[in-house]
C-alpha positions, 0 to 999 in steps of 0.5 A, a space after each residue: 768487588 773489583 778484587 773479588 771479581 779478578 780473583 774469581 775469574 783467575 781461579 776459573 781460568 786456572 781451574 779450566 786450564 788445569 782440567 784441560 792441560 793435565 790430561 793433554 800432558 798425560 796424552 802427549 807423554 804417552 804419545 812420545 813414549 809410544 813413538 819411542 817404543 815403536 822405533 825400538 820395535 822397528 829397529 829390533 825387527 831389523 836386527 833379527 835379519 842379521 841374527 841367526 840362532 842356528 845349530 853347530 855351536 857357531 857363536 851368535 853375532 849381534 849387530 852394532 847398536 846402542 840398544 841392549 840386545 840378547 838372544 835367547 833360545 826356546 828354553 829361555 837360556 841366554 846365548 849372546 848379548 847383554 840381558 837377563 840370564 834367563 828369559 823374562 816375561 817378555 821373551 817368554 811371551 814372544 817365544 810362546 806366541 811367535 809374535 813381537 811383544 813389547 813392554 815397559 819396566 819403569 824407565 826402560 822400554 823392552 821388545 822381544 822379536 821371535 827368531 825363525 829357522 825355516 818356518 819354526 821359532 828357534 828363539 827370540 831377540 830381546 832389545 832394551 832401550 832407555 826412555 830418556 829421549 821420550 822423557 826429554 821430549 815429554 818434558 819440552 812438551 809439558 813446559 810448552 803447555 805450562 807456558 801456554 796455561 800461564 799465558 791464558 791465565 794472564 789474559 784471563 786476569 787482564 780481562 778481569 781487570 778490565 771488566 772489573 774496572 768497567 763494572 766498578 766505575 759505575 758503582 763507584 759513581 753511584 756510591 758518590 751520588 748516594 754519599 752527596 745525597 746523604 750529606 743533604 745535597 738532594 740536587 745530586 744526580 747519578 750518572 748513567 753507565 749504559 749498564 741496565 742494572 746500574 742505570 736502574 739503580 741510578 733511576 731509583 736513586 734519583 727518584 729518592 732524591 727528588 722525593 727526599 727534596 720534596 719531603 724535607 722542603 715540606 718539613 722545613 715549611 712546617 717547622 718554620 710555621 710551627 715555630 711562628 705558632 709556638 713563639 707567638 703564645 710564648 711571647 704573650 706568656 712572657 709579656 704577661 709574666 713580666 708584667 706581673 713581675 713589674 707590678 710587684 709580684 715576687 713569688 718564687 713560682 713567677 721566677 720559676 715560670 719565667 725560667 721555664 719559658 726561657 727553657 722552652 724557647 731554647 728548646 724550640 730553637 734547638 729543635 728548629 736548628 736540628 730540623 734545618 741543619 745537617 750535623 756540623 763536622 766542627 761541632 765540639 762539646 766537652 762532656 765534663 762540662 755538659 754533665 756539670 752544667 746538667 748537675 747544676 740545673 737539676 740538683 735543686 729539683 731532685 733535692 726537693 724530692 729527696 734524691 741526690 745527683 752525682 757526676 762521675 768523669 772517668 775520661 781524659 779529654 772528653 770532647 765529643 763531636 756533637 753540638 752542645 745545645 743538642 746534647 743538652 736538650 737530650 741529656 735534660 730528657 734523660 734526667 727528667 725521665 729518671 726523675 719521673 719514672 726512677 727512684 733514688 740517686 741519679 748518676 751522670 757518668 762520662 766514660 771512654 768506650 772503644 774509640 768514642 765517649 759515652 755519657 750514662 744517666 743511671 738511677 736506682 729505680 726498678 728498671 724498664 719493661 721487658 722490651 727496653 727499646 719500647 721506651 723509645 717508641 712514641 706513646 709507648 706504655 708504662 707512662 712514657 711519652 715522646 721524650 725519649 723518642 725525641 732524645 734519641 732523634 736528637 742524638 742521632 741527628 748528631 751522628 751518636 746513639 742513644 741506647 739502654 745499656 742496663 734495663 734494670 733494676 738500676 737502669 742505665 741509658 747511655 748516649 754514645 758519641 764520637 770523639 771530636 776531630 784533633 783539629 777541632 778538639 785543639 780549638 775547643 781545648 783553647 776556648 775552655 782554657 780561656 773560659 776557666 782562666 777568666 771565670 774560675 769561680 764558675 766551676 769551683 762549686 761543682 762536685 766531682 765524685 
């Protein structure tokens, strides 16, 4: 804004100076030329007093001067001096009218004054002078005008810089307060600048901060109460299932139910963590390992439906700047959605896109409705519930995006994430190398296509 303001004021000042200076320069130039022509007229009139075009054949004597003088008779013949051999239009006009005549020819000033004998016109005295003196004075005046114009434009730019700083500083402080508010510091307050418009924005921002603080406080209280209400029945269910297991119950359904209870408790913990905490700048997730873990969890269930699950990694160092547990929940939602509403093989693809990373979940089903974004709405039609809306919220909470990149057939849903920062990625790579060295058998059985 500051740069645009300076350029705008400088441009307006320059245009105003040009619109004022150019006509003034033309007027000044005409003034200097007119003064020089007036001086030539005066000198020529004075020279006629010493010039006599009489009869008798006496030579015409002209006064000594730096101008080019010439004497012409009524027939237009030159009798003496330097000038055209025949009278030009200026001389003819002076002889015909009996009055002084002046004209300009390029860079020459020409004056013709009638010569009187008795009370009758007997000829004319023609004088010619260069307008170099007038041009020199005119150039000096133009240089002065140009210097004045430069000073005025410079003062305008200086005023624009001062004004730009005065206007931009309150906006910069407002932007800083908005950034702190966006980072979750609801105690941030925007300073006042004494500018009515900026102070109105600051007051609105402070009001938004207070309302957001109240809203987040209520949501956190609700989350804490909801977590307590959910954990209690889950703990009771776990006790019942473990009691059945201790009593000698060995059915596979019991083991599956205990695993689902564990997964539900993990989901509750993840959702509460997302609700309470802002995205961590140091969080790093290896998307290749995340896809492998999801394949291990879902391969059996999809195989029971006669559907294969494949993993494709097409990226070097696929380290995303997001929390692993959050991405795990979102990925499980997408795989569950593909299992329930899709068909055929399910493919997890990790790839590079632009300066970030993408995690695709694709199946061979008929595709999504006409409006793909409708699947992310809560209680959407076509059998979709809140799962995809929850997955999008989780991904957005980590600074990523969840979108439909191909609605179908063979639909593809994509999680777009930023890469991890180099310092955190280095730590993540070291930790991953330690894990592989200590337990190489953990990843030996995972298929990569």
